[in-house]
C-alpha distance (Angstrom), angle and dihedral (degrees) to the residues before:
residue distance angle dihedral
M1 . . .
G2 3.81 . .
G3 3.78 127.6 .
M4 3.81 94.4 -114.8
T5 3.78 91.5 56.9
R6 3.80 93.5 48.3
N7 3.82 95.8 45.5
S8 3.78 90.9 91.7
R9 3.81 87.2 67.6
L10 3.80 91.5 77.0
V11 3.79 94.1 83.5
L12 3.78 122.8 34.8
P13 3.80 116.7 -125.8
A14 3.79 123.5 -128.5
L15 3.77 114.5 -58.7
A16 3.78 94.0 -107.1
A17 3.79 91.2 57.6
V18 3.78 99.7 42.9
T19 3.78 98.1 89.1
A20 3.78 92.6 56.3
A21 3.80 93.9 42.4
L22 3.80 101.1 53.2
I23 3.79 121.4 87.1
G24 3.81 131.7 177.9
L25 3.80 132.5 55.1
A26 3.77 113.4 53.1
A27 3.81 107.0 139.4
V28 3.80 95.7 111.0
P29 3.79 129.9 109.5
A30 3.78 118.2 -78.5
A31 3.80 118.7 -98.9
Q32 3.76 113.5 -74.2
S33 3.78 111.7 -127.5
G34 3.80 97.9 -175.9
G35 3.78 132.9 70.5
P36 3.80 131.4 59.2
S37 3.76 119.0 -42.3
I38 3.80 129.1 -131.5
L39 3.79 124.7 -141.9
I40 3.81 118.3 -160.8
R41 3.80 105.5 -161.3
A42 3.79 137.2 -164.4
G43 3.79 96.5 0.4
T44 3.77 129.7 142.2
V45 3.79 102.5 -110.1
V46 3.80 118.1 -147.0
D47 3.78 99.8 -179.3
G48 3.82 102.2 -162.3
T49 3.80 97.7 -110.9
G50 3.80 96.1 93.9
A51 3.81 90.8 -106.9
P52 3.82 117.9 141.0
R53 3.79 116.8 -82.2
A54 3.80 118.4 -100.1
R55 3.78 138.2 -173.3
A56 3.81 105.5 -107.5
D57 3.79 146.0 144.5
L58 3.78 124.0 -122.9
R59 3.81 128.3 -157.7
I60 3.79 125.0 -158.8
Q61 3.80 123.7 -163.5
G62 3.79 115.9 -174.5
D63 3.81 106.8 -39.6
T64 3.80 96.3 -25.4
I65 3.79 139.9 82.2
V66 3.80 104.5 -120.7
E67 3.80 102.6 173.0
L68 3.80 138.1 22.6
A69 3.78 115.3 176.0
A70 3.78 143.9 139.4
A71 3.80 92.4 -98.6
L72 3.80 131.6 6.4
E73 3.80 128.4 -178.9
P74 3.80 119.1 -132.3
S75 3.78 116.8 -105.0
P76 3.81 121.9 -135.0
G77 3.80 110.7 -76.8
E78 3.78 93.2 5.8
R79 3.81 120.8 145.8
V80 3.81 108.5 -121.1
I81 3.80 121.8 -157.4
D82 3.79 114.2 -164.8
A83 3.80 106.8 -141.6
S84 3.80 96.9 175.6
G85 3.79 109.1 151.9
L86 3.80 91.0 8.2
V87 3.79 134.7 105.1
V88 3.79 119.2 -118.3
A89 3.81 112.2 -156.1
P90 3.79 140.5 156.2
G91 3.79 113.1 -82.8
F92 3.78 110.1 -88.1
I93 3.80 119.1 -101.0
D94 3.80 116.6 -143.6
M95 3.80 105.1 -147.2
H96 3.81 95.9 -164.1
S97 3.79 120.2 26.0
H98 3.78 142.3 149.3
A99 3.79 94.4 -158.4
S100 3.81 93.5 122.5
A101 3.81 90.9 70.7
Q102 3.81 91.6 70.4
I103 3.79 103.9 23.2
G104 3.81 91.6 102.5
A105 3.80 90.2 61.3
H106 3.80 94.0 38.3
P107 3.82 107.7 32.5
D108 3.80 91.7 161.3
A109 3.83 88.0 62.8
E110 3.79 89.1 -152.8
S111 3.80 95.3 170.9
Q112 3.80 88.6 56.3
V113 3.79 97.6 41.3
R114 3.81 92.7 51.5
Q115 3.80 88.3 56.6
G116 3.81 91.3 53.0
I117 3.80 94.3 -109.1
T118 3.80 112.9 151.3
T119 3.82 100.5 163.2
T120 3.77 128.9 34.5
L121 3.81 131.4 -172.2
V122 3.80 115.1 -140.6
G123 3.80 136.7 168.9
Q124 3.78 88.6 82.8
D125 3.81 137.0 158.0
G126 3.79 91.2 32.1
S127 3.82 94.3 -60.7
S128 3.80 125.9 108.9
D129 3.76 144.3 134.2
L130 3.79 114.9 -76.4
P131 2.92 125.1 -127.5
I132 3.77 92.1 34.8
S133 3.79 89.4 -146.9
D134 3.81 87.6 69.7
F135 3.79 89.6 58.1
F136 3.79 93.1 55.8
E137 3.80 92.0 44.2
S138 3.80 90.2 53.3
L139 3.80 90.7 51.5
E140 3.79 90.3 53.7
R141 3.80 88.7 55.2
V142 3.81 94.6 45.3
R143 3.84 96.3 43.4
P144 3.83 95.1 -156.2
A145 3.78 125.4 -155.1
I146 3.82 93.0 -121.6
N147 3.80 137.4 43.5
F148 3.81 123.8 -96.7
A149 3.79 132.0 -158.4
T150 3.78 122.2 178.3
S151 3.76 141.0 -155.5
V152 3.78 121.0 -150.8
G153 3.79 114.7 -111.5
A154 3.79 117.7 -122.3
G155 3.80 88.9 -156.2
T156 3.79 91.4 54.1
I157 3.80 91.0 51.1
R158 3.80 90.6 46.6
G159 3.79 91.0 50.9
V160 3.81 92.4 51.3
V161 3.80 93.1 50.7
M162 3.82 100.8 37.9
G163 3.78 102.2 29.0
G164 3.80 113.0 -172.7
D165 3.78 92.1 -16.3
F166 3.80 94.5 78.7
R167 3.81 102.3 117.3
R168 3.79 92.8 98.5
A169 3.78 142.5 53.3
A170 3.78 115.1 -71.4
T171 3.78 119.9 -111.7
A172 3.78 122.6 -118.5
A173 3.81 90.0 -104.9
E174 3.81 91.4 51.2
I175 3.80 91.7 49.7
E176 3.80 89.1 50.9
T177 3.80 89.7 53.9
M178 3.81 90.6 46.9
S179 3.79 89.5 51.6
A180 3.80 90.8 53.0
L181 3.81 90.1 53.2
M182 3.79 88.9 47.6
E183 3.80 90.4 52.6
R184 3.80 91.2 52.3
A185 3.81 91.0 48.6
M186 3.78 92.7 52.5
L187 3.80 91.3 47.7
D188 3.80 87.7 51.4
G189 3.80 89.3 58.8
A190 3.81 108.5 -90.7
I191 3.81 112.9 157.0
G192 3.78 94.5 -141.9
L193 3.79 148.6 -52.1
S194 3.79 126.8 -57.1
S195 3.77 128.5 -167.4
G196 3.79 134.5 -165.8
L197 3.79 102.7 -163.7
E198 3.80 94.1 169.1
Y199 3.82 90.2 60.3
D200 3.78 136.5 63.6
P201 2.98 127.9 -66.1
G202 3.83 94.0 15.5
F203 3.82 91.3 54.1
Y204 3.80 88.9 78.8
A205 3.81 97.2 45.8
T206 3.80 116.4 114.2
P207 3.81 123.1 -134.9
D208 3.81 88.4 -111.7
E209 3.80 90.1 58.9
M210 3.79 90.8 51.6
V211 3.81 92.1 47.8
A212 3.80 91.1 52.8
L213 3.81 92.0 53.5
A214 3.80 92.7 41.7
R215 3.80 90.6 54.6
V216 3.79 88.6 60.3
A217 3.79 90.6 51.1
A218 3.80 89.7 48.1
R219 3.80 92.4 55.6
H220 3.80 88.3 59.6
G221 3.81 96.7 44.8
G222 3.80 94.3 -102.8
F223 3.77 130.9 142.1
Y224 3.81 135.4 -132.5
S225 3.80 121.0 -120.3
S226 3.77 118.6 -174.8
H227 3.76 136.9 -166.1
V228 3.75 87.5 -155.1
R229 3.79 128.3 -129.9
D230 3.80 95.5 -103.1
E231 3.82 129.1 18.7
E232 3.78 93.5 178.2
N233 3.82 130.8 54.8
A234 3.81 95.7 -13.0
A235 3.81 96.0 41.0
L236 3.81 96.4 121.9
D237 3.79 92.0 51.5
A238 3.80 88.8 48.9
W239 3.81 90.3 53.2
R240 3.81 89.0 51.4
E241 3.81 89.7 52.7
A242 3.81 91.3 53.8
I243 3.79 91.8 47.0
D244 3.78 90.8 50.0
V245 3.81 89.4 56.1
G246 3.80 88.1 56.1
R247 3.79 91.5 45.9
K248 3.81 93.7 52.8
A249 3.79 96.5 38.6
G250 3.81 96.3 42.0
L251 3.80 101.6 -126.4
P252 3.81 139.3 111.5
V253 3.80 118.2 -85.0
E254 3.78 131.2 -146.5
I255 3.81 122.3 -166.4
S256 3.79 103.5 -142.7
H257 3.84 118.6 -127.2
I258 3.79 92.2 -18.1
K259 3.80 111.9 -140.7
L260 3.79 147.5 149.3
A261 3.77 99.1 -136.4
V262 3.82 105.7 -176.2
E263 3.78 133.0 55.4
P264 3.85 96.6 -115.4
V265 3.82 90.2 68.0
W266 3.80 98.8 38.9
G267 3.79 112.2 126.3
R268 3.80 94.2 30.7
A269 3.82 96.6 100.1
A270 3.81 93.8 109.0
Q271 3.79 90.7 48.1
G272 3.78 89.8 49.8
L273 3.78 93.3 48.4
K274 3.78 88.5 55.2
V275 3.81 86.0 67.0
L276 3.81 87.9 60.8
E277 3.80 92.6 43.0
D278 3.80 92.5 51.3
A279 3.80 90.1 52.2
R280 3.80 90.1 50.6
R281 3.79 91.4 51.6
E282 3.78 87.4 51.5
G283 3.79 88.2 59.3
L284 3.79 99.3 -101.4
T285 3.78 125.1 131.0
V286 3.78 105.4 -126.6
M287 3.79 123.9 165.1
A288 3.78 136.1 161.0
D289 3.77 135.0 -151.9
W290 3.80 125.2 -141.1
Y291 3.79 143.0 -176.7
P292 3.83 127.1 -144.7
Y293 3.79 102.7 -118.0
T294 3.80 133.7 96.7
Y295 3.79 90.9 -142.0
W296 3.78 131.0 69.0
Q297 3.81 134.9 -161.1
S298 3.76 123.8 -132.8
A299 3.82 141.2 108.1
M300 3.79 128.7 -51.7
Y301 3.78 93.3 -114.5
V302 3.81 95.1 68.4
L303 3.81 87.5 75.2
I304 3.83 87.6 71.9
P305 3.81 105.5 47.3
D306 3.82 95.9 -168.1
R307 3.84 94.2 48.1
D308 3.81 94.8 -122.8
F309 3.79 90.8 148.2
E310 3.81 97.5 169.8
N311 3.79 94.2 55.6
R312 3.80 108.9 105.5
D313 3.80 94.0 -168.8
K314 3.80 92.1 55.9
W315 3.80 90.8 49.7
R316 3.78 90.3 51.2
V317 3.79 89.8 53.2
G318 3.81 94.3 42.8
L319 3.78 93.3 51.3
A320 3.80 93.5 42.7
E321 3.80 92.0 52.8
I322 3.80 92.6 59.6
G323 3.79 93.1 45.9
G324 3.80 99.6 -91.0
A325 3.80 139.3 -65.9
K326 3.81 90.4 -55.6
N327 3.82 87.7 72.4
V328 3.82 94.4 56.7
L329 3.81 111.2 86.3
V330 3.80 114.0 -171.0
T331 3.81 113.0 -137.8
A332 3.82 103.6 168.3
Y333 3.82 122.7 27.3
R334 3.80 109.6 153.7
P335 3.83 100.3 -168.2
D336 3.81 90.9 59.6
P337 3.83 117.0 11.4
S338 3.80 89.4 -172.6
Y339 3.81 85.6 79.5
D340 3.80 90.5 64.0
G341 3.78 110.8 106.4
K342 3.81 93.0 23.3
T343 3.78 127.5 105.7
L344 3.77 121.4 -117.5
E345 3.79 87.0 -113.3
E346 3.82 90.6 56.9
I347 3.80 92.5 45.3
A348 3.79 91.8 50.9
R349 3.78 89.5 51.4
L350 3.80 90.8 51.4
R351 3.79 90.3 49.9
G352 3.78 92.8 46.8
E353 3.80 91.5 -122.0
D354 3.76 140.3 111.5
P355 3.84 113.8 -98.8
V356 3.82 94.7 -107.6
T357 3.80 91.9 54.4
S358 3.81 90.1 47.1
V359 3.78 97.0 49.3
I360 3.81 93.1 48.6
A361 3.80 90.5 48.9
M362 3.81 92.3 46.6
I363 3.80 91.9 52.3
R364 3.79 89.8 49.7
E365 3.79 88.8 51.8
A366 3.80 99.8 41.9
G367 3.78 107.9 15.0
P368 3.81 125.3 -112.4
G369 3.82 96.6 -69.0
I370 3.81 95.5 85.1
G371 3.81 107.6 147.1
I372 3.79 115.2 -117.2
I373 3.78 143.0 166.2
G374 3.78 111.7 -141.6
T375 3.80 122.0 -159.9
S376 3.76 103.6 -153.2
M377 3.82 114.0 122.3
D378 3.79 130.8 101.4
E379 3.81 120.3 -121.4
E380 3.82 92.7 -140.0
D381 3.80 89.9 55.5
L382 3.81 89.6 50.9
A383 3.80 90.9 53.7
T384 3.81 92.3 46.9
F385 3.78 91.1 53.0
L386 3.80 95.6 46.4
T387 3.78 96.1 51.7
H388 3.80 93.8 52.5
P389 3.83 115.1 101.9
Q390 3.81 92.8 -133.2
V391 3.80 93.5 58.7
L392 3.81 122.7 89.0
V393 3.81 131.1 -173.9
C394 3.79 128.9 -98.5
S395 3.78 137.5 159.1
D396 3.81 102.2 -146.8
G397 3.79 80.1 -155.8
N398 3.77 143.7 131.6
I399 3.77 129.5 -126.5
A400 3.81 91.6 -113.8
G401 3.78 104.4 10.1
S402 3.80 133.3 140.4
H403 3.81 96.0 -109.9
P404 3.83 117.3 81.3
R405 3.79 91.7 -135.4
G406 3.81 88.5 83.0
F407 3.80 90.0 61.7
G408 3.78 105.8 30.9
T409 3.81 117.0 23.3
F410 3.80 102.2 110.3
P411 3.82 98.7 39.6
R412 3.82 88.1 45.2
V413 3.79 90.6 58.8
L414 3.79 92.0 49.5
A415 3.82 94.1 45.6
R416 3.79 103.5 36.3
Y417 3.80 103.5 32.5
V418 3.81 103.6 26.0
R419 3.81 108.4 30.8
E420 3.80 100.9 28.1
G421 3.79 106.4 23.5
R422 3.81 97.0 31.4
L423 3.78 88.9 -150.7
L424 3.79 91.9 143.3
S425 3.77 137.2 6.8
L426 3.77 124.4 -96.5
E427 3.82 89.0 -115.1
E428 3.81 92.0 53.6
A429 3.79 93.8 46.6
I430 3.79 93.2 49.9
A431 3.81 92.0 46.6
K432 3.81 88.1 56.4
M433 3.80 90.4 49.9
T434 3.81 96.7 45.0
G435 3.79 128.6 7.1
R436 3.79 99.3 32.4
S437 3.79 91.5 42.7
A438 3.81 90.9 51.2
R439 3.76 89.6 49.7
Q440 3.79 93.9 51.3
A441 3.81 92.1 47.2
G442 3.80 94.0 44.9
L443 3.80 94.1 -117.2
T444 3.78 99.6 158.9
D445 3.77 101.4 -177.3
R446 3.80 104.1 39.9
G447 3.76 141.2 51.3
V448 3.80 100.2 66.0
L449 3.78 134.4 61.7
A450 3.78 106.7 -118.1
R451 3.76 139.2 125.7
G452 3.78 111.2 -78.2
R453 3.80 95.4 23.5
K454 3.78 123.0 120.2
A455 3.78 112.1 -91.6
D456 3.80 101.8 -111.3
V457 3.81 101.9 144.7
V458 3.80 138.3 163.5
V459 3.82 124.4 -161.8
F460 3.81 115.0 -165.5
D461 3.78 143.0 162.8
P462 3.83 108.5 -112.4
D463 3.80 90.5 -158.0
T464 3.79 97.4 54.8
I465 3.80 107.7 25.4
E466 3.78 107.1 120.9
D467 3.78 144.8 145.5
R468 3.81 118.6 -113.1
A469 3.81 101.9 -178.4
T470 3.81 119.2 109.6
K471 3.79 136.3 177.3
E472 3.79 88.3 -98.6
R473 3.84 93.9 44.7
P474 3.80 104.8 23.5
D475 3.81 94.1 163.2
Q476 3.80 98.4 65.7
M477 3.81 111.4 125.0
A478 3.79 121.6 -123.6
V479 3.81 119.6 -112.4
G480 3.80 135.9 -146.6
V481 3.80 100.8 56.5
A482 3.80 109.1 116.6
H483 3.80 105.3 177.5
V484 3.79 135.3 14.3
I485 3.79 122.2 -173.2
V486 3.82 122.2 -169.3
N487 3.79 119.1 -170.4
G488 3.79 88.9 -17.0
V489 3.82 95.2 -52.4
V490 3.79 122.0 113.3
V491 3.82 110.1 -124.0
L492 3.83 96.8 166.2
D493 3.79 115.6 36.5
G494 3.78 120.1 -177.0
G495 3.79 89.6 -22.2
K496 3.81 93.9 -49.9
M497 3.79 126.2 111.2
T498 3.81 110.9 -119.3
G499 3.80 98.6 -160.0
E500 3.81 91.5 -122.6
R501 3.81 115.7 140.1
P502 3.82 109.1 -166.6
G503 3.82 98.4 147.5
R504 3.78 121.4 133.9
G505 3.75 140.1 -157.0
L506 3.80 106.4 -111.7
R507 3.79 111.8 -145.8
R508 3.76 125.4 -166.8
A509 3.78 111.3 -111.5
T510 3.80 115.1 -99.9
E511 3.77 125.8 -153.7
């Protein structure tokens, strides 16, 4: 589906018109009419469309919202949840997540549930399961507490076709084979295509290769999300490359975890967002997702974009641009795990070396994929991104990872930027986390509170919701979320996990 047609997805229509307007994912079970109902009473409903909040009651029957009105009377035997003083909203949708990597070990997904997340989009940064059918089969075995949708990773497809010989442009025959794998993945229910052009093997992919795969996604109503080629000095050019893929392939684009990750480009957020605005005026659907932290998590080698790892001068520049070795926290160094949790500056001191000597030696010892957290973003840029209507919310996190974003992203937005900073309204923040995200992902039956929609609901206290995770203690659970309902089943009840696991794999509809 072309960009001009999908441009209307940027702003949600009035609540009454949403059901008819949305198109996309539909391969989920039909509404369940039996079973006990749940009545959420006296809450402040923020419905996910951006409409003003209102005092209302909401009734759930089976897995579906069946009534939403100013006042509803309890039915015999009905579970009643008193939401007085609380906000009732659609369950939050994480637009870029890596939660699937650890869901087998943590099927209750507690770190996600306590944030209010009910649906998460995985298969990001160009890496996914393949075939996609295996992903959905694994979810059926795990029975997670939350819903999962997945993109298909361009890097994964590239790796299957090219094997170890990936440090070059693909041939026409190889791209044809990649496109066939992409077709199968979309038929299996993937929601779109993801790329990780800063990482191997996607680093060597040409724009033409990405366009070919994106055209397959477009034929099935998918979208293209990209961890772009450069998030540092050439970030704006990298965004333009991603947008051009959408332009040529005719599908919506999402810039993954949008950021300006080195000091030389700090303060250019508004200029960068103009790139997205210009594309929108052209008739393209271009969005971005974002997380509320000034530090990112990746591999050591991204500090040297051209991979010239023996070049001392380039390391000096790379480290200087993120504020020095003190801003590089090592999280995974296999030759000596005692380095984990220490900064590169501290490690160099222990080794009796300067940081450049240490990092070159460490890469020789362990390879370039050393896990790090880099502190290198500007808080003003973060705020500029968040308040823009084309920017959604994501965590880019894991269920049990070493970055606090996996435990605190969504409550952090509501505490830091809504309640304390007042940079955007509660209605606007929730629309970014729910209705607009559903629209971008093609989730037809979730993301807003309305009759006939799936009953993914979060009930939280706007005065106390808050993240607790830090770099030092990244596993601290968020607070302030009282109830979470997934597909009509309560998974968090009065702040306590219930042990229920009603999550589903959400497949894109196939014709």
